[in-house]
C-alpha positions, 0 to 999 in steps of 0.5 A, a space after each residue: 490546504 485550505 479549509 472548506 467553509 459553508 456560509 449560511 446567510 440570514 439577512 436581517 432587515 431593520 427598517 428603523 436603523 440609525 445612522 450610527 446604530 450598532 448591530 450586536 453579534 453576541 449570539 453569533 459569537 457565542 456560537 463560533 460564527 463571525 457577523 461582517 457587515 457589508 455595504 450592497 447596491 440598492 435593490 428595489 424591496 431592500 431597505 436603504 440606510 439614511 446615509 450613502 444611498 446604499 443598503 447595510 446588509 447583515 450577513 452571518 457566516 457560520 463556519 463548518 467544521 474541517 474535514 477529518 485530519 488524515 494521516 496516521 497516529 500510533 496507538 500501541 505497539 505490540 512486541 512478539 520476540 523471535 518470530 516473523 509474520 507469515 500471514 494474517 487471519 484476521 485483525 488480531 489473529 495471525 500466523 507467525 513463525 518463531 525462530 530459535 537457535 539450537 546450536 552456536 556457530 563455530 569456525 568450521 560449522 554454521 549456526 543450527 536453527 529450528 523453525 516452529 508455526 503458531 496461531 498468535 491472538 494479539 488480544 489474548 497473546 495466546 499461541 497455538 501451535 499449527 502442526 503440519 498438514 497430513 500428506 505434505 511432502 518434507 520440504 514442500 511449500 505452498 503459496 496462494 494468490 486469491 483473486 481481487 473478488 475472493 472467489 478463486 486462488 492460484 496455488 503454487 505447490 513448490 516440490 523444490 526451488 525449480 519446481 512448482 505444481 499450479 492450480 485454480 481453486 474455487 474457494 466457494 466449492 473446493 474444486 481444484 483444477 491442476 495445470 500439469 502442462 505448465 512448467 514453473 521455475 519462477 514465482 512471478 504472476 498476478 490476477 489480470 482480473 477476477 477471472 484470469 491470472 498471469 503467469 510468467 513461468 520463467 525458463 532455464 534458458 531465459 524468458 520462458 512462457 508467459 500464460 494467461 490462465 482462466 478460472 476454469 483451468 483453461 489457458 494460453 501463451 501470450 506474446 511480449 514483443 520486447 528484446 530488451 528483456 531476458 528475464 523479469 526482475 520487476 512484474 506486476 498484474 492488475 486492471 487489464 495491464 501487466 507491468 515489468 522493467 526491462 534489462 535497462 531499468 525502464 518501467 513498460 506496460 503490455 496487455 494479453 492482446 497488445 504484444 508491443 509494450 508501452 514505456 512508462 518510466 525510466 531509472 526504475 528499480 523496483 516497483 509495487 502496484 497498489 491492490 486497487 490497480 490505481 497507483 505505482 510505487 516506483 523506486 528510482 536510482 540515479 547517479 549524480 556522484 553519489 547513488 540515491 533512490 527516490 520513491 515516487 507514485 505513478 498512475 497507470 499511464 506513467 504520470 508522476 502523482 506529485 513530488 518524491 515521497 522518499 529518499 535515501 541511500 536505500 529505498 525498499 520494502 514497499 508495502 500498500 494497505 489492503 484498501 490501497 490508502 497508505 503506502 509503508 516503506 523503508 528508508 536507509 540513509 548513512 547521513 543520520 540527517 536524512 530520512 531513515 527507518 519506516 514511513 507511511 504515505 497516506 494517498 488521501 492527504 498526501 502526507 509522509 509520516 515517519 513511524 518513529 521506528 528508526 530500525 530498517 526491516 528484514 521482512 516487508 511490512 505486513 498490513 492486517 486485512 483492515 489496515 488497522 494494524 502493521 507488522 515490522 520485522 527487524 534484527 535483535 541481537 538477544 532474539 535473533 528477530 523481534 516483530 513490532 505490531 503498530 496499532 493505529 488509531 481510527 
């Protein structure tokens, strides 16, 4: 990348230059500047030299500082044994789930585990037990999805793996509107904008209904005219667009008012829309004697942005930083000379940097709210799992 230069020109006029005179640039050199001398044509008020009929003009060029280097640099790595990250409360506080082996597996019985939740402080390394909320049913799972502006949250309360109660909550007032008329079989959806949530509810028979849900609790079904999709394996929503892959691994988009989809890309196995809804990380699979996956960045119109940023036998667990400036992803390649481990793609510089951690994660990488930290959970022979939290230099 070329370095930007700012030229500061100071024209030094000398009325009595000798034809063999020498002009000293000591001060410029001391200040890290260059002082080239160039010939220029006559220009009325300019002073001509005694030879050549031209004018000798001294131009002092001061080099500005290059822009700050983009990319990543690791400052520290924390280690939390036997735990995975459930969610972040702040850049230094998070909820972890600790897994403990209670009974070893036998020839006839599976191993037994216990699970406990804690609030963990990275600065003090103290843990505080998180008790189950009063009134929560056994086995009930609650998931929330805040709107882009943080004013509302779409909440799913799963009674079991086939049935969920959906609601919209006003985070400022605490008011909650339950959507009792919607049968939900799948956890597929996203915010279309600050005021509308799109839910692909699924069905035991196939695709099921697609709902457009407003923050006031009102909802309506929207139509998708595509005979080449039976159910959604990849689905993302943002900035007024709905993205999905069909039965033939083709990436398409449609809107709540345009039922016929637009084809964006082919051979797509996974997609991940950035939080600002400006980029889509797409994994493509091609077979050329040996199956290989590539990671590409598309804009929302389906145009590839630059070259592939990752390649291997398996490319997975794409995770965007909250500000959409970085993408973490994992690569596994049987050939140890290829890409292996966790990588970070920086959208500003276009650089892809390895974290130096060659292991493969068992959960998607998890960013802290500011993007200053990244949590990576991997298998461990002694502790079952271990979470590494990487601090990046700012």
